[in-house]
N, C-alpha and C positions, 0 to 999 in steps of 0.2 A: 644797534648799542644801547638805546634807551630801554629797549626791553629787557636785556641783560641786567642793566642798572636796577629796573623795577624787581626782577625777579631776585637778584641777591641782595637788594636793599630791604625788601620784605623779609627776608629770611633773617638777615642780621636783626632786625626789630625784633621778631620773633623769638630769636635765641635769647636777645638782651632781656625780653621780657620774663621769658622761661626762666631766667637766672636771677631775677627780680632787681636788675639794675636800672636806674633811671638813665636818660640822656646824658646828663651831666657825668655821671659816674663812669659810663662807658665811655665817652668822649676822654676824660681824664686819663684813664687806664690806656687808652690808644694814642694818648698824646695828639689829640685834634680838638678843634672847639665843638663845644655841641650844636652849634647852628649848621656847622657842616655836615656833622653826623645826621642830623634831623633830614636835611638834603638828601645825604646818601640813602636813607631809609625809604625816602618816598620815591626816590628814582629820578630826583630832579639834578642833583650833583653825581658828575661824574668821580672815579677814583681811580687810584695807580694801584698796580701789584703790592706795592710797598704799604699803602694804606689798608689795603686788603688783608695782608700779612700781620699788621698790627692790630687791626680789629680780631682778627681768629685768635691772636694771642691773648687778647683782651677778655674775649670770650671763652677762653681755655679750649679751643677745640682745632684740630687740624685744618688748615686751608681747604684740603681737598675734600674733607667732611663737610665745610660749610657750602662748597660748592655743589656737591651731592645733594646734600639736604635741600638747596635752593630749588633745585631741578625736579627733584623726586618726592616733595614733601618733607615738613617738617619732622615727621614721625620718623624719618630716615635718619636724623642727628642722633638718635639714642644708641650710638655706639657705644658698647662697653667702656669705661673708663674708672680708672683708680681714683680714690678718695683721699685727697689730703690728710684726713684724720687719722688714716690706718698708716702712715709713714712714722718712722722712728729715727730720728734725726741724730740720735747719738750713736747710732750703730757704725763701727769702723767700715770703712770703703776703701777700695784699691786707689792707689794715687792717682788724684785728677779726677776722680768719678765723683760726680754730686747726686744728690737727690732728684733734682730737675732732669738730669740725664736718663735716670732710670725711669721716671715718669712720663718723659716724653717718648723713650724707646718702647717700654711695656704699651703704653697707648697705642704708638703707631702699629706696633706688632697685632694689638687685638683690631685695630681697624682695618689691617689688611686680610685677617681672616674673615673679618665682616664683610668686606666687599666680594671676596671670592665666594661666600656662601650667598651674598645677595644674587650674584649671578648665576650660581648652581640652582639655587630655588626657582629662580624665573625659567632656566632653561629644562631643567629634569626634574623638578621638585624636591631635591632633597640637598642637604647641607654636605660639605666636604666630609665631617665626621662620617657618614653612612657609606662612603666609599674606601676608606682607608682604615686598616687594622691600627689597633692601639698604639703599639710600638711607633708603627710608621707615622703615626699622626703626631705623636710627641716629637717626633725627630723631626718632622716639617716644622711643628712650632718651634723647636730650638733654632732651626735654621733661620726661620721669620725673625725672630728675637735677636739673633746675633747680628742678622742685616740691619735691625733697626738701631742696635746699638753704634754700628758703624756709620749711621747716617746722623744719629742724634747725640753723641758722645765723642770724647777725644780717642776712644778705643775703637780701633779700626781693625779690617779683616787680616788676619794672618795670611799672606798672599803664599806663602809656603805650604798652605793647605795642609798644615803639622799643627801639634799641640803648640800654643793654645789657640782658640777660635779668635781672639782678640788680642792686638798689641797696643798699648799706649803710645799714640803717636808722637807724643813729645819727649818720650823716653830715649835711651839708646838702644841699640840693637841688642835683643837678647834680654830686655829690660823686662817692666811689670807686663803681666799679660792675664787675661781672664777667658777661662773656659766656661761656655754655657750649655746648660742642660734644663730641659723641661719636663714635667710629668702631671699626671692627673692624680697622683697619691700624695695627697697634703701630707705633710710633714716627713716625707720620704728623705733619705739623705741621699748622697750621690750615687752615680754610675758611670763608670768610665770604661773604654778599652784600653787604657794605658795605666791609669792609677799615678799620674804624676804628680808632683807637688804643685805648689801656688795657689792662685786665688781663683775659685771656683763660685758660680753663680748656679742655684737651683731654684727655676721658677715653677711654682704649682699653681695650677689652672682649674677651674671647673667648666663644665658645659652649660650654657644657657638652655633653655626652651627651644630656642631658634637654631641651636647647633652652635652658634658663636661661643668664643671662651673669654672668661675673664679671670685674671691674675689673682690670685687671693693670698699669695704667701711668696714672697721673694727672699732668698737666704743668701748671703756672701759669706765666705770664709776662706783663710789662707790654711790651706791644709798640705799637711806632710806627705811626700811620695811615697810609694810601696815599699822604695828601698831606703828609706830614712829608719834610723835605728828605734824610733818611736812612730811607726806608719800609722796613716788615718786611713789606709785602704787596705782591703783583704782580699785576695783572689778568688774569684768564684768559680773560674774555668769555663768551660764551653759544655752546655748543657743541651738537651734535645727537648723540645717542647711535645709533652706527652699528648696534647689534643692534635696538633697539626704536624708533628714527626719534622718539623724544621729545626735546625741546630743553629742555636745563640753563637755570634761571635764570642771570643774570650772574654771575660769582663771583669773588673774590679767593682767593688761596692765599699761603701764607709763604713768604717768600723763605728762601735757605739760612741767613740770618742769622736771621732771626725763628723758623726751625724749631729753630736751635740754641739760642736764648733758651729756648724752650719745653721743650726736652730738659735744658738746663741745670737747668730749673726742676721737675725731676722730684721731686714730693713723696713719690708711691708707686710704687714698682718691683717687680714680683714677679721676680727674678731666676730663677726656675723657669722661667717663660714668655718672657721677655725678655732678649735679648743684644744690649746697645748696642755692643760693642765695634768694629763696622764702621760705625757711623754716621757720615756726614761732618759736619763741622764749620765755621762761618763766622763769626768775631765779630771785634769792634774792642776790643784789648787781650787780657789774659791770661784763661786760663780761671778762673772765679770759684771761691773754696774751695768753695761748697757743690755746684758742678755734680758730675753722675755722671761725668764725664771726668776730675776731678780726684783720683780714686780710683786 
């Protein structure tokens, strides 16, 4: 036990120094005394799971990532993470959903892909991206992100395996839902097999050199279904891929109006990687105050 205390304590100290935090500052954030924290970092003090969770939150890192970093070296703590400065807090969100839920879910999804890739690189020398076709990979990321929201937010799996992917847990049956899709095509609108109305999340990610993913654009919008008198979806149909010969399932894509709603609802926009200045727009009425186009 003493050895584990020393290993994890040393990692906590390294992460604290990496973030430029003093003993006193980290102790205050974790609601413990700096004397006790000093003992934890040197391996002299034992700690409970609750204390470890508090320290992980204060360091803005998942507990599992902290433990992995402790046993595999501090360099392994470089799991991709969202940056607070790129969140846009005025963007409307589905009932009960908060930015901290989105932050936690996206970071958890990124860390899961990171851990899968770490194991694959060790076993076969290739990341997951090299083994799965593009559309299938995005489908996998969508599933991972959906599961992360189930763990990190009040939106839980729709156990009927039907639309939408997630249901607001505190609402009545048939209440607020959230459909989740991810894509590597930044700024792209929504794509669906059903074109239903309701809240939709489109998460755009990029690949890092390691094969890991990093979300750079997260969009939320409440869309009109394809049967609405002013639909936000158009029917794309079923097409054959000219290269592979495979046939896609029937698909709906958002109209420019629906895509604009999503772009207006950019709750996270990494301006280092995304430049929306030339994106087309189509909407009824004025540009909403929270839109990225209003700035």
